[in-house]
TIBARO-810960 format. One record per residue (C-alpha): z, y, x. Coordinates in pm, whole numbers, plus 32768, in hexadecimal, padded with zeros to 4 digits. Layout:
<atoms>
ZYX...
</atoms>
This chain:
<atoms>
6F2FB0F2B6D66DC7B0AEB6926DBEB117B5296E7BB266B54F6D90B2AEB67F6C5AB266B5B96CDCB32DB4906D12B456B57F6BB7B43AB6016B27B420B4A96BE6B56AB44A6B61B61BB5776A05B5B4B5176A31B60FB3B16AC5B75DB4136995B7BAB4E968ADB75EB3CA6962B82AB2CE698BB952B3BA6809B963B3FB67ADB937B290689DBA56B22C67E4BB3CB316668ABB22B2766607BBF3B14E663CBC30B03667A6BC41B0B367EBBD86B16C68D4BCD0B25A67F5BCB9B3876924BCE4B4746988BB7AB43E6866BB20B51D692ABBAFB6496A1CBA87B6166933B980B5946917B8C6B6D66A80B8F1B7426B02B7A2B6A069CEB6EEB7216A18B75FB8916B72B6D7B86A6AEDB597B7CB6A1AB55DB9036B51B580B9DB6BCFB44DB9166AACB369B8F76A8CB250B9F56918B210BA0367C2B277B97467CBB180B85B690DB226B7CC6876B386B815674BB31DB73E681BB2A2B61A690BB3D7B60367F5B4D1B65E671CB431B54A683CB462B4516863B5C6B4A966F9B615B47E66C8B548B34B67BFB616B2936723B756B32265CAB6EEB2A36651B669B15A6708B7A0B0FC6602B887B17864BFB7D1B10D652BB727AFC7642DB7FBAF1162F9B77CAFB462E8B651AEA962AAB747AD896393B670ACBC62F7B6D7AB606276B5FBAA546118B660AAB56137B62DAC2A604DB549ACD3610BB40BAD3A605FB434AE9C6118B57BAEC2625DB4DBAE7A621FB3C2AF6161A7B4AEB07662F9B56EB04D63CFB42DB07162FBB3C5B1A46321B52DB2326498B52EB20F64BCB3CAB2A363C0B3EDB3C763CFB54EB42E6536B538B4B364C4B42FB5AE63FFB54EB66F653CB61AB69D65CEB500B78464CEB550B8926578B69FB91066D1B604B8D5666AB4DFB9A165F0B5ACBAAE673AB686BAB167FEB551BAD96716B4BDBBE1674EB604BCBA68CCB602BC6968E9B49FBCE76840B4DEBE286868B644BE8869D9B6C5BEBE6A6DB809BE5769F0B8CFBD29687EB8ACBD816832B7EBBC3668CEB907BB706800BA0DBC3366ABB94EBBE66701B8F7BA7E6683BA2EB9CA653ABA1EBA9464FEB8ACBA45653EB8DDB8CC645CBA07B8BD6343B937B966638AB826B85B6363B91BB74C620EB986B7D061ABB826B7FC61F1B7F6B68960EDB900B6315FD4B84DB6F35EEDB727B6905E78B6D2B53D5FD1B632B4E56084B788B524618DB7EFB43E6247B925B4CB62FCB98CB38A6459B95CB41F642DBA49B5496585BAD5B58D6515BC42B5A364B3BC1FB4316629BC32B3D6663FBDA5B4396543BE45B347664ABF00B27E66C0BFB5B3B265BAC0B7B3EB665AC168B5096696C02FB5D5652ABFAEB5A96471C0F4B61D6463C078B78B638ABF58B7326268C04EB75A6291BFD7B8C662F4BE7BB8B46280BDF7B7596369BD25B68A63BDBC30B7B36476BD57B850655EBD45B71D6581BBC4B74465DFBBF2B8AD66D4BCFCB8606783BC1CB7566795BAF6B851682DBBBBB95B6931BC3EB86F6979BACEB80A69B7BA6BB96A6AA7BB8BB9A96B6EBB3BB8686B70B9C7B8E16BF6BA22BA2F6D03BB06B97E6D7CB9F2B8976D7DB8EBB9BC6E5BB9DEBA866F58B9F8B9666F63B874B94D6F7DB84CBABD7087B953BAF7712EB923B9A5713FBA9AB97A7092BB5CB85E7081BCA0B930703EBC20BA7F6F84BD24BB556E59BC45BB986E21BBE0BA376E39BD44B9C16D3EBDABBAD56C3DBCABBA616C70BD05B8F56C53BE7CB92E6B17BE3CB9FF6A79BD7BB8E46ADCBE84B7E36A3EBF91B8CB6908BED8B90168D7BE9CB7946907C003B72E6862C09DB8536700C0A0B7B56791C15BB68B67B8C2A0B7536645C299B7AE65F1C24AB64266BDC359B5B06612C44CB69D64B5C3D0B64164F7C3D3B4C36598C525B4D26456C5B9B5716365C4E5B4B1631CC5E4B39962BAC6D9B48E6196C626B50E6045C67AB4735F7AC561B3CE5E35C583B3195E6CC4F1B1B75DBAC436B0A15E1CC3C4AF565E00C255AEF95E38C18BADB95EAFC020AD925E77BF41AC645F88BE43AC235F03BD74AAEE600CBC6FAAED5F2BBB46AA875FC7B9F2AA975F40B965ABE55F2CB804AB5C5E53B871AA335D7CB98DAAB25C77B8ADAB3F5C31B83EA9D25BE3B9A9A9665A70BA23A93659D5BB0EAA255993BBFEA90B5B09BC05A8A85B6FBC4BAA1E5A88BD64AA425AEDBDEFA9035C61BDD7A9655C43BE70AAB75B52BF88AA4C5C3DBFDDA92C5D63C00EAA065C99C0C6AB0E5C13C1BCAA105D77C1F3A9A65DE4C233AB125CCCC31CAB5B5D11C3E2AA1C5E6BC40EAA8D5E14C44DABF85CC5C4EEAC0E5CF1C52BAD845CF6C3BFADC85BDDC34BAEBD5C0FC1DAAEDE5CA5C0D7ADEF5D23BF89AE795D25BE49ADAE5DE8BD0CAE205D86BBC0AEC95C6FBB00AE0B5C82BC07ACEA5B29BB95AC955B33BA1FAC9A59BDB9F1AC8058A9B9EBAD98582ABB2CACEC5748BB7DAE21566ABA5DADD9553ABA80ACF855BCB9B3ABD956B0BAD6ABA355DABBF3ABE855FBBC8EAA875775BC95AAB5575FBD24AC0E5668BE40AB96575FBE8DAA775873BE9DAB7957B6BF7CAC705744C068AB5558B4C09EAAFB590AC0EEAC6757E3C1E1AC6E5854C27FAB2C59BFC2A6AB89594DC338ACDF5A6DC274AD875A57C15DAE945AEBC01BAE465B72BF0FAF335BA0BDC9AE805BE2BC51AEE15AE8BB56AE745A5ABA00AEE6591CBA14AFC25837B91CB030574EB8D0B14F562AB7D1B11B5582B709B235540BB6D1B21E5435B5B4B3005558B4CBB29C556CB43DB40355DBB59BB46D56F4B5ACB378585CB54BB3F958F4B412B38559F9B4C4B2B658E9B577B1EC58B4B52AB0735793B456B00156D3B490AEBE568CB314AE5E555DB366AD83548EB41CAE8F553BB3A5AFD1556DB519B03556A0B577B0FC5775B6BFB0F258AFB755B16D59A1B808B0775A6FB92DB0FA5B9BB9D8B0655AFABB3CB0965B24BC9BB03A5A0CBDACB00E59EFBF19B0175913BFA8AF0B58ADC117AF2D5829C1EDAE1156B3C23CAE225691C151AF5555F9BFF4AF4C5698BF80B08E57B3BE8FB06358AFBE7CB1845958BD33B18E5A83BC80B2345ABFBB08B22B5C2CBA88B26B5C4FBA05B3BD5DBCB981B3C45DEFB87AB2A55F24B7E6B2195F3CB685B2C35EF7B584B1AD5F1DB672B0915DD5B72DB0EF5D2BB648B1F75D78B4FAB28A5DCCB54DB3FF5CBBB4E4B4E85BE5B493B3B35AA2B46CB4705B58B33EB5245C1AB2AAB40F5B10B307B3005B3DB1A9B2545C95B228B1D75C1AB366B1295BD8B2C5AFE15D20B217AFB75DECB34CB01F5D3CB43BAF435DEAB525AE4A5D82B520ACD65D6DB68EACB35C3DB6F1AD825CF1B789AEB05CE4B676AFB35BD8B610B0BC5B7EB774B11A5AABB7A6B2555B3FB889B3775AB2B9EAB38F5A0ABA41B4D95A62BBA7B5305B49BCC9B4E75A9EBDCCB40D5AC9BF4EB40F5A78BFD6B2C359D1C134B2C059B1C213B1995946C383B17C5A51C45FB0C95A13C56FAFCF5A5FC66CB0D75947C5D7B1B75A40C534B2B25A03C3CDB2FB5B3DC2E4B2F95B5DC196B3935C50C0A0B31B5C7FBF20B3075D11BE20B2245DB8BCD1B2615DF2BBC2B15E5F51BB4DB0FA5FD6BA68B2165F0CBB25B3216006BC4CB3046121BB84B3B4605FBB63B4F860B0BC9BB5CE5FAFBC52B6E65E9ABC12B5E45EDDBD48B5185EE0BE2EB64E5D7FBDC2B69A5CFEBE80B5685DB6BFB4B5D75D3DBF9DB7335BE1BFA2B6AA5C11C0E3B6005CC1C09DB4A95D6EC1E1B42A5E3CC131B3255E59BFC1B2B85E43BF19B1625EECBDCFB11D5E67BD19AFE65F39BBEAAF6D5F9DBB09AE526113BAC2AE73612DBA57AD02610CB8DAAD61627AB8F3ADC2630AB9A2AC96642DBA9FACAE64C6B9F2ADEA6510BA6DAF3D63ACBA35AFBB62FABB64AF22640EBC3BAFA4640ABBBAB0FD6294BBDBB10562ACBD45B0A563AFBD96B1A062E7BD07B2BA61DDBE02B28062D0BF10B2ED62D6BE83B44A6150BE88B4616161BFFDB3F8625EC05CB50F61B7BF7FB61D606EC037B5F560E7C184B5565FEBC13DB42E6022C16EB2B2600DC037B1F15F99C01DB0975FF8BECEAFFD5F5DBE44AEB65FF0BD04AE215F79BC5FACEB60D9BC4EAC416197BD12AD4A621BBD8FAE2D610CBEAFAE626151BFF8AF11612CC0F1B01B61C7C0EFB16361ABC217B2586187C1F9B3D562FBC1F9B4076334C0D8B32463B9C1B1B2066357C12EB0A762BFC24CAFF6629EC1A3AE9F6292C036AE366276BF69ACF86351BE71AC526311BCFFAC536254BC7EAB2361F3BDD5AAB86092BE31AA346058BF86AAC05F84C075AB856017C164AC965F8BC25BAD846012C330AEA65FA6C3F9AFDD5F70C337B1145F8FC3B8B26D5E71C371B3575EAAC33EB4C45DAFC307B5EC5EAEC2FBB6FC5F12C1A9B7936065C13CB80060BEC085B93160DDBF4FB8695F86BF7DB7D05EEDBFBAB92B5F98BEB1B9FA601DBDB0B9086135BCB0B93B618CBCEEBAA962E8BC6ABA72624BBB1EBA1B61A0BB19BB6C62E5BB73BC206392BA5CBB586294B95DBBD162C3B9BABD386445B99ABD09640BB845BC5E6336B7C3BD7D642FB836BE7B6550B79DBDC36492B661BD95643DB63CBF036594B695BF726631B5A3BE85655DB484BEE86598B4D9C0596715B4D6C0316704B398BF6A6651B2DBC07C672CB389C17B6872B311C0CB67E7B19FC0B967A8B1B6C23968FEB22CC2736987B101C1AF
</atoms>
C-alpha cells in the first residue's frame, strides 16, 4: 500500500506544479491558476506529518519553479557560468520558502476544527507573497496575480488592491474548487447540490471582476488625458559583448537611430534608451570629450534623452565609504558604482539622475553586501554588471515641453518594475507616466522577457499610468493606463518606435494607500496563529 500511496502523493504534487506553471506568461492560460493549489490541498489531507508535507510540497514547487524560471540561467554559449549556477540554485532553493505557508495551513488544520484553515489560507498565502518582496533576498517573480495579465477586464480592479488582490481572488477560487471536488468524492455524485454550489460560487467570484473591468474599458476612451509623443530605441546589442564596445561606437549607434526616429516623428519630445545603453562612466572627467559630443547632439536635435549608464560616487575620506564600495588600489580611493539613468535636456546643463535601488540578489549585488563584503570578489560576474551600490531615493524627472507645460515622470530599472509597492511610490510623488528601462537579452528568446513585459501591464493598471518600456533587445513598447498595449517590438529586433503617451496626475486608491490587503492578511495570520496555539494546548490539557 505504501508505494501506490506515495505515487499518488507525487502525482498530486506534480499536478500542482504543472498547473501553476501553465498559468504564467507567455502562455495565455492564466485560468489554470484557479486550480493550481487544488491538488496540493488534497495532498495535505493525506500527509501524516510535517516532514511528509515538506517532501511533497517541495516537489510541487520545484516543478513550478523549474518550468517557470528555467530561463534565468541564460543557457547560451556566451552566458556567464555564474548565471547558470545561480539559476540551478534558485530552482533548488526557492521552493523551500513555499513550505512556510503550507506548514502554517497544516498547523491550523490540525489544531482548529471545521473549515477555519481553508478560510485563512488565501490571507496567509498573500502575506507570504508580500514577504517574498521584502529584504535584499527578495524574488517576487512568481506572485500569483502575475498570471492574469492577458485578461484586461479582470485586472482593472487592482487600481484598488494592487496585484495581491488578484492573488487573493485566485486563492479563494482554489479553495472553492477544492471544496467542490471534495464533496464529489465524499458523496460519490458528480452533480451533488453542494459540490455544484461551491463550483458555481468559485466561477462567479472569478468572473465578477470582469464586469467592473468591461465597464471601465468601455468608458476608458471617453476620459481626457494630456498627451506627449515619446520614442524608444531598441539597438539589439549582444549583452555579453556590448561592454567591449568603444564609447564612440555607442554614441554613434544611438545617435544614428535617434536621428532616424526624429526624422520620421518630428513631434517626438523625449527619446528613451535602454538600461546601461552607455556602458562607460561618461559623466566622469576622463570622458568629458564624449559627454560634450553627446550633449551637443541632444541640443542639436532639440529632444530630451533618457538613458541608462553606470554612475559613480567617490569618497574623499575612504573611512566614510561602505565596506561594499570599490577600491582603486593605485590611489587607495574608494567609490560606489550605480546602475543609473539620467535625463539630458536640450540647451540645459542640469543632469537629473536616478540610481537603481532594488538590485537583483547575487546577479547585481550580494545581499547584505556591507556585512558579507568579503564574498563580493568571489561572486562577481565577468561582464561588468555586478557589485552595484544601492540608490538612495526615488527621483521625479521634470522636463519643459515644447508647448511650455512641465511634465513629471519617473523611471525604474529592469527588476524594479516587478515590485508594486515600490513603483507606486514614484506615482505618489507626482510621476505622470513611468519609464522602464531594461536589458532582458541575457536570457535569449525564452519565457523571461515575455513575462517581464507582461508584468508592466499590472503596474500601469495599479497606478493608472502609461508605461514606456525600453529594452536592449526587446520587448519594448507602450502600455496605456488601462494596461492596453498600444505598440510593441519583437524580440531580437533592431528598431526604433514612437507613440503618443497619455499623461495622468490623478492617483488611484492603490497609489494612495498601498497594500491594505497585506495588513489585513497579517491581522488574520496573527489571529489564526494565536487561536491554533491556544487550541493545541487546550487539546493537550484535555488529554
